[in-house]
C-alpha positions, -999 to +999 in steps of 0.1 A: -113+036+101-115+012+072-092-019+072-071-008+042-060+023+060-044+001+086-032-028+065-017-011+035+007+012+054+019-019+073+027-036+040+047-005+029+067-004+062+075-041+064+088-041+028+102-006+028+086+003-005+063+029-019+028+015-023-001+026-045-036+013-035-062+017-061-100+014-056-130+022-077-158+044-066-196+042-068-221+014-070-224-014-095-252-039-099-247-073-114-278-095-116-292-093-081-259-083-064-251-047-057-215-037-050-202-005-034-167+007-041-155+031-014-127+049-033-100+064-013-072+053-036-039+063-019-001+064-022+020+055+008+057+060+013+082+034+025+075+044+061+037+039+058+030+077+056+001+085+033+014+109+007-019+115-012-055+101-012-085+105-034-119+109-018-148+085-017-166+102-045-136+115-065-128+100-099-094+114-104-057+106-109-035+110-079+002+114-080+031+118-055+068+125-058+088+095-048+125+089-041+135+053-049+170+056-035+154+060+000+140+025-003+174+008-009+182+006+028+163-024+040+174-022+077+150-013+104+177-011+130+211-028+138+194-061+143+167-063+116+172-062+079+146-074+054+171-090+031+195-105+057+166-119+077+154-141+049+158-179+052+159-192+016+168-227+029+132-229+041+116-220+008+098-248-011+108-255-046 
């Protein structure tokens, strides 16, 4: 499994937001360096579930239906809330 498949759902979960991850496909050569883009652009929901994904060779537009009102609740449980757990007094200015 590629690292983005593990990391990106975690970012969606910990922020309780929908997340679109975009990646190019194919190979590109610049001078003597060759780059490979593995595709698999994806859209995740606020619980880290992958809603849709493009393939490694697919150049296409992906879409997913989202429900922004579901992301308004920033509580994970009775003890943890993304907004209430912030500590602004520790932020540097």
